[in-house]
C-alpha positions as a printed Julia matrix, in Angstrom:
167×3 Matrix{Float64}:
  44.73  -49.56  -13.26
  41.89  -48.2   -15.41
  39.6   -48.11  -12.37
  42.08  -45.96  -10.42
  42.34  -43.44  -13.29
  38.57  -43.16  -13.64
  38.11  -42.46   -9.93
  40.89  -39.87  -10.05
  39.31  -38.0   -13.0
  35.83  -37.96  -11.38
  36.96  -35.78   -8.46
  37.8   -32.69  -10.59
  34.59  -33.11  -12.57
  32.52  -33.33   -9.37
  34.34  -30.29   -7.98
  33.56  -28.27  -11.12
  29.9   -29.32  -10.99
  29.61  -28.26   -7.34
  31.39  -24.94   -7.97
  29.17  -24.32  -10.99
  26.04  -24.96   -8.93
  27.26  -22.58   -6.19
  27.95  -19.84   -8.76
  24.49  -20.3   -10.27
  22.83  -20.05   -6.83
  24.77  -16.88   -6.0
  23.83  -15.27   -9.34
  20.15  -16.15   -8.88
  20.11  -14.72   -5.34
  21.82  -11.52   -6.54
  19.27  -11.12   -9.36
  16.31  -11.65   -7.03
  17.63   -9.14   -4.47
  18.39   -6.55   -7.16
  14.97   -6.99   -8.79
  13.18   -6.78   -5.42
  15.05   -3.59   -4.45
  14.42   -1.87   -7.77
  10.73   -2.88   -7.74
  10.25   -1.45   -4.24
  12.04    1.79   -5.06
  10.07    2.29   -8.27
   6.67    1.46   -6.75
   5.61    4.86   -5.46
   2.7     7.08   -6.47
   3.19    9.12   -9.64
   0.62   11.64   -8.42
   0.5    14.19   -5.61
  -0.52   12.53   -2.33
  -1.53   13.75    1.11
  -0.03   12.81    4.46
  -0.59   13.95    8.04
   1.09   17.29    8.74
   4.66   16.85   10.06
   4.85   13.19    8.94
   6.87   11.7     6.11
   6.03    8.59    4.13
   9.27    7.04    5.4
   8.13    7.65    8.98
   4.83    5.94    8.16
   6.54    2.84    6.74
   6.3     3.66    3.04
   3.73    3.18    0.33
   2.11   -0.11   -0.63
   0.33   -0.45   -3.94
  -3.04   -1.97   -3.09
  -4.47   -2.15   -6.62
  -3.59   -4.81   -9.18
  -0.94   -3.86  -11.77
  -3.58   -3.8   -14.52
  -5.85   -1.36  -12.62
  -5.54    2.35  -11.89
  -2.88    2.89   -9.21
  -4.09    3.04   -5.61
  -1.49    3.41   -2.85
  -1.83    3.07    0.9
   0.15    3.66    4.06
  -0.54    2.61    7.63
  -0.86    4.88   10.63
  -2.79    5.06   13.89
  -5.34    7.35   15.46
  -5.05    7.29   19.25
  -3.6     3.77   19.14
  -6.12    2.39   16.63
  -4.44    1.05   13.49
  -5.64    2.54   10.21
  -4.88    2.02    6.54
  -5.09    5.14    4.37
  -5.5     4.51    0.64
  -5.66    7.19   -1.98
  -5.92    7.54   -5.71
  -6.45   10.37   -8.16
 -10.1    11.29   -8.39
 -11.59    9.01  -11.07
 -12.75   10.76  -14.25
 -16.32    9.65  -13.59
 -16.27   11.54  -10.26
 -15.15   14.87  -11.73
 -18.7    15.83  -12.74
 -20.88   15.94   -9.62
 -18.24   14.69   -7.18
 -20.57   14.92   -4.19
 -23.2    12.63   -5.73
 -20.61   10.06   -6.81
 -18.94   10.1    -3.39
 -22.31    9.66   -1.7
 -23.1     6.64   -3.9
 -19.7     5.09   -3.22
 -20.15    5.68    0.5
 -23.49    3.83    0.41
 -21.73    0.81   -1.1
 -19.47    0.8     1.99
 -22.47    1.33    4.3
 -20.84    4.63    5.22
 -23.98    6.62    5.96
 -22.79    8.91    8.77
 -21.91   12.24    7.18
 -19.67   14.81    8.85
 -17.65   17.87    7.93
 -13.88   18.08    8.49
 -12.91   21.69    7.81
 -14.93   21.86    4.59
 -14.3    18.23    3.57
 -17.4    16.03    3.48
 -16.59   12.69    5.11
 -18.74    9.57    5.1
 -18.16    7.09    7.93
 -19.45    3.56    8.17
 -19.16    1.31   11.2
 -19.17   -2.47   11.05
 -21.13   -4.35   13.69
 -17.77   -5.78   14.82
 -16.24   -2.3    15.27
 -13.99   -1.49   12.28
 -14.86    1.67   10.38
 -14.46    3.06    6.88
 -14.14    6.75    6.11
 -14.46    8.04    2.54
 -13.83   11.55    1.27
 -12.3    13.63   -1.51
  -9.43   15.97   -0.7
  -6.92   17.71   -3.01
  -8.39   15.89   -6.04
  -7.8    12.51   -4.38
 -10.33    9.85   -3.5
  -9.37    8.7    -0.01
 -10.51    5.63    1.91
  -9.43    5.06    5.5
 -10.13    1.76    7.21
  -9.73    1.41   10.97
  -9.31   -1.72   13.06
 -11.88   -0.54   15.6
 -14.22    2.38   16.32
 -12.73    5.87   16.42
 -14.42    8.9    17.99
 -15.85   11.39   15.45
 -13.69   14.23   16.81
 -10.56   12.11   16.34
 -11.59   11.33   12.75
 -12.05   15.04   12.04
  -8.71   15.96   13.63
  -6.86   13.32   11.59
  -8.55   14.22    8.29
  -7.91   17.94    8.94
  -4.2    17.14    9.39
  -3.91   15.62    5.9
  -2.13   17.92    3.47
């Protein structure tokens, strides 16, 4: 008789434990989704950025922060130039660059092996080409330090056209 009562009382306890576990899982999932959504929405540049004329950041897939949380904010978007994938990162011009911007940009370009210098409608651009094909383009525009990395080689005229389109 005692054995029958004990088995009968274990079923409601087990049911409550299972229901409690399900509720906890649902709450945790809801918190993770809410936190992820609010983090994505809040993670956008707090400074004026440049994009290709007639494009929106939504059309380009949005911003990605590419700098660590403890460092100065650097944001990037992805695009393509004539079918070649590129990543365009930008940040406010560092304080150290504000005096003698050209010299600082030139030094930074050397560190990227970007030694080809060209002019894109008044903007000095340094381009470096890896032996495997990818390129890096560095320049300053609208008080932003911009770095573009390509997946493969891009013609100089196409670089100039793309950089000219940034506003």
